[in-house]
C-alpha positions in Angstrom: -5.8 -2.4 28.0 -4.5 1.2 28.2 -0.9 1.8 27.4 1.5 3.1 30.0 3.3 6.3 29.0 6.1 8.0 30.7 7.2 11.6 30.3 10.0 13.9 31.4 9.1 17.1 33.2 11.7 19.4 34.9 14.3 16.7 34.3 12.4 14.0 36.2 10.8 10.9 34.7 7.0 10.8 35.5 4.5 8.0 35.0 3.2 5.6 34.2 0.1 7.4 33.0 -2.5 6.8 30.3 -2.4 8.4 26.9 -5.4 10.5 27.9 -3.2 12.2 30.6 -0.5 13.0 28.1 -3.1 14.4 25.7 -4.6 16.5 28.4 -1.2 17.8 29.4 -0.4 18.8 25.8 -3.8 20.6 25.5 -3.0 22.5 28.7 0.5 23.3 27.4 2.0 21.5 30.4 3.9 19.4 27.8 5.2 20.7 24.5 6.6 19.2 21.3 10.2 19.4 22.6 9.4 17.3 25.7 10.2 13.6 25.8 7.8 10.7 26.2 8.3 6.9 26.2 6.0 3.8 26.1 6.6 0.1 25.6 7.7 -0.5 22.0 9.8 2.6 21.6 13.5 2.1 21.2 14.3 5.2 23.2 12.7 8.4 24.5 11.0 10.5 21.7 10.1 14.2 21.5 6.4 14.6 21.5 6.6 16.4 18.1 7.8 13.1 16.6 5.2 10.8 18.1 2.4 10.3 15.5 -0.2 9.3 18.1 0.2 12.6 19.8 0.3 14.9 16.8 -3.5 15.2 16.5 -3.6 16.5 20.1 -1.9 19.8 19.3 -4.3 22.7 19.4 -5.2 24.1 15.9 -4.6 27.7 15.2 -7.7 29.9 15.8 -9.5 30.8 12.6 -9.0 34.2 11.1 -11.4 36.9 12.2 -13.8 37.7 9.3 -13.7 41.1 7.8 -16.4 43.6 8.9 -19.2 43.9 6.3 -18.8 47.0 4.0 -21.8 49.3 4.3 
């Protein structure tokens, strides 16, 4: 059974939604590390940046551009 997540956007509580929706919103930068989420089992609302299940969803930095070959 999928867990129900809630999030705060523009000062309003939204949800319930599945974790896949939260992950998608983070990937699209619709939610950021400073935004709050909650699910059953949490004592209180938590910032996304402190929720371990959502940490792997942050986009990695782009790799460095390789140097041009020297002729």
